C-alpha positions in Angstrom: 1.2 40.2 -5.7 4.2 38.7 -3.7 5.0 35.0 -3.7 3.9 33.2 -0.6 7.2 31.5 -0.4 10.8 33.3 0.3 12.9 33.1 -2.6 15.2 29.8 -0.5 11.7 28.0 -0.4 10.6 28.4 -3.9 14.0 27.4 -5.1 14.3 24.3 -3.0 10.2 23.6 -4.1 11.8 23.8 -7.6 14.5 21.8 -7.0 12.7 19.0 -6.2 10.5 18.9 -9.5 12.2 15.8 -11.3 12.2 15.4 -15.3 12.8 11.9 -14.9 11.4 8.7 -12.9 8.3 10.6 -12.3 5.6 8.9 -10.9 3.6 8.9 -14.0 6.4 7.7 -15.8 7.4 4.7 -13.0 3.5 3.8 -13.7 3.5 3.7 -17.4 6.9 1.7 -17.3 5.4 -0.7 -14.8 2.5 -1.5 -17.0 4.6 -1.7 -20.3 6.8 -4.1 -18.5 4.0 -6.6 -16.9 2.9 -6.3 -20.3 6.3 -8.6 -21.5 7.8 -5.4 -23.6 11.6 -4.4 -23.4 12.3 -0.6 -23.7 15.3 2.2 -23.6 14.7 4.8 -21.3 15.7 8.6 -22.4 17.7 8.0 -25.7 19.9 11.2 -25.8 20.4 10.6 -29.6 16.6 11.1 -30.2 15.1 14.6 -30.3 13.7 15.4 -26.9 15.2 12.4 -25.2 12.2 10.3 -25.3 11.1 8.7 -22.3 10.5 5.3 -23.4 12.1 3.9 -26.8 11.7 0.8 -28.2 13.8 0.5 -31.1 12.9 -2.7 -32.8 9.4 -1.4 -33.0 10.0 1.8 -33.8 7.8 3.4 -31.0 8.3 6.0 -28.9 6.4 6.8 -25.9 6.1 10.0 -24.2 5.4 10.9 -20.4 4.3 14.3 -19.7 3.1 16.4 -17.2 -0.4 18.3 -17.5 0.5 21.3 -16.1 4.0 21.8 -17.7 2.9 20.7 -21.2 -0.7 22.2 -21.2 -3.3 19.5 -21.1 -6.6 19.9 -21.7 -7.2 18.5 -18.3 -8.2 20.2 -14.9 -4.5 20.0 -13.9 -2.9 21.5 -17.2 -5.7 24.2 -17.4 -4.2 25.7 -13.6 -3.4 29.3 -13.8 -0.8 30.4 -11.8 -1.6 33.4 -9.9 2.2 34.5 -9.3 4.3 35.5 -12.3 1.7 34.1 -14.4 3.1 35.7 -17.7 6.4 34.0 -16.9 4.7 30.2 -16.4 2.6 31.3 -19.5 5.3 32.0 -21.4 7.5 28.8 -19.9 4.6 26.4 -20.8 4.0 27.7 -24.5 7.8 27.0 -24.6 7.2 23.9 -23.7 4.4 22.5 -25.8 5.8 24.3 -28.9 9.2 22.1 -28.0 7.0 19.4 -27.9 5.5 19.5 -31.0 9.2 20.2 -32.8 10.4 17.1 -31.4 7.1 14.6 -32.2 8.0 16.0 -35.9 11.2 15.7 -36.2 10.5 11.4 -34.5 7.9 11.0 -37.2 9.9 12.4 -39.9 12.6 9.6 -38.8 10.1 6.9 -39.3 9.1 6.8 -35.6 5.6 6.2 -34.3 5.1 8.6 -30.8 2.5 8.2 -28.3 2.2 10.8 -25.7 0.9 9.9 -22.3 -0.6 12.5 -19.8 0.0 12.6 -15.9 -3.5 12.5 -15.7 -4.4 9.2 -17.9 -2.0 7.4 -15.4 -4.3 7.9 -12.8 -6.2 5.1 -14.1 -4.2 2.2 -14.9 -6.9 0.2 -15.8 -7.8 2.3 -18.9 -4.3 3.4 -19.6 -3.3 -0.4 -20.1 -5.2 -1.3 -22.8 -3.9 2.2 -24.6 -0.2 1.1 -24.1 -1.1 -2.2 -25.6 -2.9 -1.2 -28.6 0.0 0.9 -29.5 2.7 -1.4 -28.8 1.1 -4.2 -30.6 
């Protein structure tokens, strides 16, 4: 089955997918900042370049997209019809990389929280979870 977009359109669409300052990440950052916590962004010296780093607390928050990191919600369970094998391998490698990064961070003494894109859709439930993790 062929792609519904031309290669140029597909390339343009994929180029618009960001890896920083995404809407879910901005929701988490806003909630955490309103709670009074201060953080560092995307520290390159840590495995996985975590989204939010709280150095004094030795805590880290990753904000993952449900599709790209295969969350077990309805958004993460989507299976693309086009180029299905490529996407399966790509998403599985993302999950394996995430597991390696979390293990390395925990080995180094960091506490890690993974926040999923679908959780950011209900900030009233996400807020208490973040506060509990950071306190």
